C-alpha positions in Angstrom: -21.7 -34.4 28.1 -22.0 -31.5 25.7 -19.8 -29.6 23.5 -20.0 -26.3 21.1 -17.8 -25.1 18.6 -16.9 -21.6 17.6 -15.7 -21.1 13.9 -14.9 -17.8 12.2 -15.7 -16.4 9.1 -11.6 -15.9 8.7 -8.3 -16.0 10.5 -8.5 -13.5 13.4 -11.9 -12.8 13.7 -11.5 -12.9 17.4 -12.6 -16.7 17.9 -9.9 -17.4 20.6 -10.9 -14.2 22.8 -14.8 -15.2 22.5 -14.0 -18.9 23.5 -11.8 -17.5 26.6 -15.0 -15.4 27.4 -17.3 -18.0 27.2 -15.1 -20.5 29.3 -15.2 -18.1 31.9 -18.7 -17.2 31.8 -19.4 -21.3 31.9 -17.2 -21.8 34.9 -18.9 -18.6 36.9 -22.2 -20.4 36.2 -21.0 -23.9 37.8 -20.3 -25.8 35.1 -16.8 -27.9 34.5 -15.8 -26.6 31.4 -12.7 -27.3 28.9 -11.3 -25.5 25.6 -10.4 -27.4 22.6 -8.7 -26.7 19.5 -8.3 -29.8 17.1 -5.5 -27.6 15.2 -3.6 -24.5 15.7 -0.8 -22.7 13.5 1.3 -21.0 16.2 5.0 -20.4 17.3 3.7 -19.1 20.6 3.2 -22.4 22.7 3.1 -23.3 26.4 4.4 -26.3 28.0 2.0 -28.3 29.7 2.3 -30.2 33.0 2.0 -33.8 30.9 5.2 -32.6 29.3 4.3 -31.4 26.0 3.1 -28.0 24.6 0.1 -26.7 23.0 -0.8 -23.3 21.5 -0.7 -20.4 24.0 -4.4 -19.4 23.2 -5.4 -22.8 24.5 -3.4 -21.9 27.5 -5.1 -18.9 28.4 -8.6 -20.6 27.6 -7.5 -23.4 30.2 -6.9 -20.5 32.7 -10.3 -18.9 32.1 -11.8 -22.5 32.9 -9.7 -22.7 36.0 -7.5 -25.6 34.5 -4.1 -26.5 34.2 -3.0 -26.5 30.4 -3.0 -30.3 28.7 -2.0 -31.4 25.4 -5.3 -32.7 25.0 -6.8 -29.2 24.6 -4.7 -28.6 21.4 -3.8 -31.9 19.9 -2.3 -30.8 16.6 0.0 -27.5 16.7 1.7 -26.5 13.8 5.0 -24.4 14.3 6.0 -22.6 11.2 9.7 -22.8 10.6 10.2 -21.2 7.2 7.7 -19.7 4.6 6.7 -23.5 3.2 7.6 -25.7 6.0 6.1 -26.3 9.8 6.8 -28.6 12.7 3.9 -30.9 13.6 3.0 -31.5 17.3 0.6 -33.9 18.0 -0.8 -34.6 21.3 2.1 -32.5 22.7 5.0 -34.2 20.8 7.0 -33.3 17.7 6.5 -35.8 15.3 7.9 -34.1 11.9 8.8 -31.0 10.1 6.9 -31.0 6.9 6.2 -28.7 3.7 2.7 -27.5 3.3 1.7 -30.2 0.7 3.1 -32.9 2.7 1.2 -32.0 5.3 -2.4 -32.2 3.1 -1.4 -35.7 2.8 -0.4 -35.9 6.6 -3.8 -34.3 7.9 -6.2 -37.1 7.3 -4.2 -39.4 9.6 -4.3 -37.1 12.3 -8.1 -37.1 12.8 -7.9 -40.2 15.0 -5.7 -38.3 17.6 -7.8 -35.1 17.1 -11.2 -37.5 18.3 -9.1 -39.2 20.9 -8.2 -35.8 23.1 -11.5 -34.6 22.1 -13.7 -37.5 23.6 -11.2 -37.5 26.7 -12.0 -33.8 27.4 -15.8 -34.6 26.7 -15.7 -37.7 29.2 -14.3 -35.4 32.0 -16.3 -32.0 31.8 -19.8 -30.7 31.6 -19.1 -28.5 28.3 -16.4 -28.7 25.9 -16.0 -25.1 24.1 -14.4 -25.8 20.3 -12.6 -23.3 18.5 -11.8 -23.8 14.9 -8.9 -22.5 12.8 -9.0 -20.3 9.9 -12.7 -20.6 8.3 -15.1 -23.2 6.7 -15.5 -20.9 3.9 -12.0 -22.3 2.6 -13.9 -25.2 1.0 -11.0 -26.0 -1.1 -9.9 -27.6 1.8 -12.7 -29.2 3.2 -11.5 -32.6 1.9 -9.3 -34.0 5.1 -10.2 -31.2 7.4 -9.5 -31.6 10.9 -9.8 -28.0 11.7 -13.4 -26.9 11.1 -16.6 -28.6 9.4 -14.5 -31.8 9.1 -13.9 -31.9 12.6 -17.5 -31.2 13.6 -18.8 -33.7 11.2 -16.7 -36.5 12.9 -17.4 -35.5 16.4 -21.1 -34.3 15.5 -20.5 -30.8 17.4 -23.0 -28.0 16.4 -21.2 -24.6 15.2 -21.5 -21.2 15.9 -20.0 -19.2 13.0 -18.5 -15.7 14.4 -18.0 -12.5 12.0 -15.4 -9.7 12.1 -17.0 -6.1 11.4 -14.0 -4.1 12.2 -12.6 -5.5 9.0 -16.0 -4.5 7.1 -18.0 -6.6 4.7 -19.4 -8.6 7.7 -22.9 -9.4 6.0 -21.3 -11.0 3.0 -18.8 -12.8 5.3 -21.5 -14.5 7.2 -23.8 -15.0 3.9 -21.1 -15.8 1.8 -19.9 -18.5 4.0 -23.2 -20.2 3.9 -23.5 -19.8 0.2 -19.9 -21.7 -0.5 -20.7 -24.6 2.0 -22.6 -27.4 1.4 -26.0 -28.5 2.8 -24.6 -30.8 5.4 -22.3 -28.5 6.7 -24.7 -26.1 6.5 -27.3 -27.6 8.6 -24.4 -27.9 11.4 -24.5 -24.3 12.0 -26.8 -23.5 14.9 -26.3 -19.9 14.6 -23.7 -16.5 14.1 -22.3 -13.9 16.3 -21.0 -10.8 15.5 -17.7 -9.4 16.8 -15.4 -6.3 17.2 -18.0 -3.9 16.9 -17.0 -0.3 17.7 -19.9 2.3 18.7 -23.3 1.4 19.3 -24.5 -2.0 18.2 -27.8 -1.1 17.6 -26.8 0.4 14.8 -26.3 -2.4 13.2 -29.7 -3.7 14.0 -30.6 -3.7 10.2 -27.5 -5.9 9.2 -28.0 -8.2 11.6 -31.8 -8.9 10.5 -30.5 -9.3 6.9 -28.1 -11.9 7.4 -30.9 -13.8 9.8 -33.3 -13.4 6.4 -30.5 -14.2 4.2 -29.3 -17.5 6.1 -32.1 -18.5 8.4 -29.6 -18.8 11.0 -30.2 -17.5 14.6 -28.4 -14.4 15.8 -26.6 -15.0 19.2 -25.5 -11.3 19.5 -23.2 -8.4 18.4 -19.9 -8.2 20.6 -18.4 -4.9 20.8 -14.8 -4.3 20.6 -13.3 -5.4 24.3 -10.9 -2.3 24.6 -9.0 -4.4 27.7 -7.9 -7.3 25.0 -4.1 -5.8 25.8 -4.3 -7.2 29.0 -4.6 -10.7 27.9 -1.6 -12.6 25.8 -1.6 -12.4 22.2 -2.3 -15.1 20.2 -0.9 -14.2 17.0 2.5 -12.5 16.3 0.5 -10.0 14.0 -0.7 -8.5 17.1 2.2 -7.8 19.0 2.1 -4.3 20.4 4.2 -1.9 21.7 3.3 -0.5 25.4 2.6 3.0 26.2 5.6 5.1 25.6 5.9 7.1 28.7 7.9 5.0 31.1 11.5 5.8 31.9 13.4 2.6 31.1 13.1 1.8 27.2 13.0 -2.0 26.6 13.4 -2.8 22.9 12.0 -6.3 21.8 13.8 -7.6 18.4 10.4 -8.7 16.3 12.4 -11.8 14.7 10.5 -13.1 11.3 10.0 -16.5 13.3 9.3 -15.1 16.9 8.1 -17.5 19.2 6.8 -17.3 22.6 6.4 -13.7 22.5 4.2 -13.3 25.3 7.4 -13.3 27.4 6.9 -9.3 26.9 3.2 -9.1 28.0 4.4 -8.3 31.5 6.9 -5.6 30.6 4.2 -4.2 28.1 2.0 -3.4 31.3 4.6 -2.0 33.6 4.0 1.7 34.1 7.8 2.7 34.5 8.7 0.6 31.5 8.6 1.5 27.7 8.1 -1.4 25.3 9.3 -1.2 21.8 8.5 -4.1 19.5 11.1 -3.4 16.6 9.9 -4.1 13.3 11.9 -5.2 10.0 13.4 -1.9 8.6 13.7 -0.1 12.0 16.9 0.8 13.5 17.4 0.0 17.7 17.1 3.3 19.3 20.2 5.2 20.7 18.0 6.0 23.8 17.3 1.8 24.3 18.0 1.0 28.2 17.6 -3.0 27.4 17.2 -4.9 24.1 15.8 -8.4 24.2 16.5 -10.8 21.2 13.2 -13.2 21.9 12.7 -17.0 21.0 12.6 -18.2 17.7 11.3 -21.1 15.6 14.2 -20.8 13.2 17.3 -19.5 15.0 19.6 -19.4 12.2 17.3 -18.3 9.9 16.1 -15.3 12.3 20.1 -14.4 12.7 20.3 -14.0 9.0 17.3 -11.9 9.3 18.5 -9.7 12.5 21.8 -9.1 10.3 19.4 -8.0 7.0 17.8 -5.3 9.2 21.4 -4.3 10.5 20.6 -5.2 14.0 23.8 -6.7 14.7 25.6 -3.2 14.2 23.1 -1.6 16.0 23.4 -4.1 19.2 27.2 -3.6 19.4 26.7 0.2 19.4 24.0 -0.3 22.0 26.5 -2.5 24.3 29.4 0.0 23.7 26.9 2.8 25.1 26.3 1.0 28.3 23.3 -1.0 27.3 22.2 -4.1 28.4 21.2 -7.5 26.4 19.1 -10.0 27.2 18.7 -12.9 24.7 15.9 -15.7 25.6 16.0 -19.4 24.2 16.6 -18.7 20.8 17.8 -15.2 21.4 20.3 -16.6 23.8 21.8 -18.8 21.3 22.2 -15.9 18.5 24.1 -14.2 21.4 27.4 -16.9 21.2 30.1 -17.5 18.8 28.4 -20.2 16.6 25.6 -22.1 16.2 25.9 -25.3 14.6 23.1 -27.6 13.0 25.1 -30.4 11.4 22.0 -32.6 11.0 19.7 -29.9 9.4 17.1 -30.2 12.2 16.0 -26.8 12.0 16.5 -25.9 8.4 19.7 -26.4 5.7 22.6 -28.2 7.7 25.4 -26.3 8.6 27.2 -23.5 11.0 26.3 -19.6 11.4 28.7 -17.3 13.0 26.8 -15.7 16.1 26.8 -12.4 17.5 29.8 -12.9 19.6 28.5 -10.7 22.6 28.5 -14.0 24.8 31.6 -16.7 24.7 29.2 -19.5 24.1 28.5 -21.8 21.3 25.5 -23.9 20.2 24.8 -27.3 18.5 21.4 -28.2 17.4 20.1 -31.7 18.9 17.5 -33.8 17.8 16.1 -34.0 21.4 13.5 -31.3 22.4 13.4 -30.0 26.0 9.9 -29.2 27.1 9.5 -29.0 30.8 8.4 -26.5 33.6 11.0 -25.2 36.0 11.4 -23.7 39.3 14.8 -21.4 39.0 16.7 -19.1 41.0 18.2 -16.2 39.6 22.0 -15.6 40.2 21.8 -12.1 40.3 18.8 -11.6 42.9 19.1 -14.8 44.4 15.0 -14.8 43.8 13.4 -17.9 42.8 10.5 -17.8 39.8 8.8 -20.2 37.8 9.5 -20.5 34.1 9.8 -22.8 31.2 11.9 -24.5 28.7 10.8 -25.5 25.1 14.2 -25.7 22.7 16.4 -27.7 21.0 20.2 -27.1 21.3 23.0 -27.6 23.7 24.9 -24.2 24.7 28.4 -24.6 26.4 31.3 -21.8 26.7 33.2 -19.9 29.1 30.2 -17.4 30.0 28.1 -20.4 31.1 30.6 -20.2 34.5 28.9 -16.9 35.2 25.0 -18.6 34.9 22.0 -16.5 34.7 20.1 -18.8 36.8 20.3 -22.2 38.8 17.9 -25.1 38.0 18.0 -28.0 40.6 20.9 -26.3 41.7 22.6 -26.5 38.0 23.7 -23.4 36.4 21.5 -22.3 33.5 22.4 -19.6 30.9 25.3 -16.8 30.7 26.6 -13.7 31.3 29.0 -11.9 29.9 32.0 -10.6 32.4 30.7 -7.1 32.5 27.5 -8.3 33.1 25.6 -6.6 30.6 25.0 -9.4 28.0 22.5 -12.2 29.4 21.5 -15.4 28.0 18.8 -18.0 29.4 16.7 -20.8 28.0 13.9 -19.7 30.7 10.5 -18.5 29.3 7.7 -16.7 31.1 10.5 -15.4 33.8 9.0 -11.7 33.7 5.4 -13.2 34.9 6.8 -13.6 38.6 6.1 -9.8 39.8 8.7 -10.1 42.6 11.4 -11.4 40.2 10.1 -8.9 37.6 10.4 -6.1 40.2 13.9 -7.2 41.3 15.4 -7.4 37.9 14.2 -4.2 36.9 15.2 -2.6 40.4 19.0 -4.0 39.1 18.7 -1.9 35.9 17.7 1.2 38.0 13.9 1.0 37.5 11.5 1.8 40.4 9.2 -0.9 41.3 5.7 -0.6 40.4 3.8 -3.2 42.3 2.3 -4.2 38.9 0.4 -7.8 39.7 0.7 -9.5 36.0 -1.3 -12.9 36.7 -3.9 -10.7 39.0 -4.5 -8.4 36.2 -4.9 -11.2 33.7 -7.4 -12.8 36.2 -9.4 -9.9 35.9 -9.3 -9.5 32.8 -10.6 -12.8 32.0 -13.6 -12.0 34.3 -14.2 -8.4 32.7 -14.4 -10.4 29.3 -16.8 -12.8 30.7 -18.9 -9.7 31.7 -18.6 -8.2 28.4 -19.5 -11.4 26.5 -22.5 -11.9 29.0 -23.7 -8.5 28.4 -23.8 -8.6 24.5 -24.2 -12.4 23.8 -27.0 -14.8 24.5 -25.0 -17.1 26.4 -27.7 -19.2 27.9 -28.8 -20.0 24.4 -25.8 -20.7 23.3 -25.1 -23.3 25.8 -28.8 -24.9 25.3 -27.7 -25.0 21.4 -24.6 -27.3 22.8 -24.9 -31.0 22.5 
């Protein structure tokens, strides 16, 4: 069984998308293929069928392979809860919340779990395509590394280094990475690729040759900018994009500082009759907003304070008074209530916070984390949809007597007496085409018939075509071992 690893000269150089394209290309060549990322840092997580969670990017790559997401595909997931601390998920389960210095000590102990997951995948598939994290040029982090060259050495996997020409200085990116790595790590590099070229790739022929001459590494191609990337779920909160602004129905999503599972918004962004606005810090909720969504958060009380610091609490009251609708998802649902209590300091400093008071509910944080795929029935439309839960905390109160949905015939979520404020723990609901259309119709939006999942599948095929046209895919697979 073979494996190849795509590492980058930096973060956000397009590794995740390249791996997804290569996974779909390999699948179309008749190979059984699986994605793998030893360590990821993201609050955009997917729930797996085996009851764990992994980075959303690996779930997309699994889809490209025709597989259901599995915790082995991303054995270590870091979910930032503050500027200095992250929740540590190992093989799908939370083991601790640690600060950066503490994680540096913990990290070497996680290699056994990483290799365990990798070897299990490698034994099941013809090819495993591995994605690195950050950059191997961060040689100050090389000791105890499990994300880049440390993993490549331990698992004996060849590496393709990817540079991002859109940022500029790509020759220095690639040549400089070789210059700072030691001889053993350089020997693991089988070649390089250049990503995100805008315009005619042949204009970079001289630069491409310079990289080859300086490094002695084989070039596997120059990949032009993939214009349809917006049709695929974004991996990083920095990539959140507002949708086209010509829709008749305006949806405003508050871009919280610790926003989680923000791909809930992707299906709405692709609705032609919807204008999706990702509202950034310092901006006001526009008076013409029809629906305001408070999304999930990795630090609910912290993001509630962030929300108030922007003045959005005042804007929300005015929005509701004007007849607007509000939907809180997961942490956003908790914020809509009267109080949020965290007596044990599970998400941060212990204490209580006053909620927004738009729903008559209260939340208490608990140590148990709910991770499950669900089949739900929406109370308002009586339509079923699939989603998932990934949260801590228990919410109770008078408005839960008007549930948002039913799961296993049990009420879930809450609605205000006037029906214009809604809260739910269910993620992924908007990906269901029929339910999304019915929900929007209930708010006066004409159904478009947009097929979200079909669109993602087509985008993955288009991405594979794009990669095949510009990358020596056969050579890259021959380099795998």
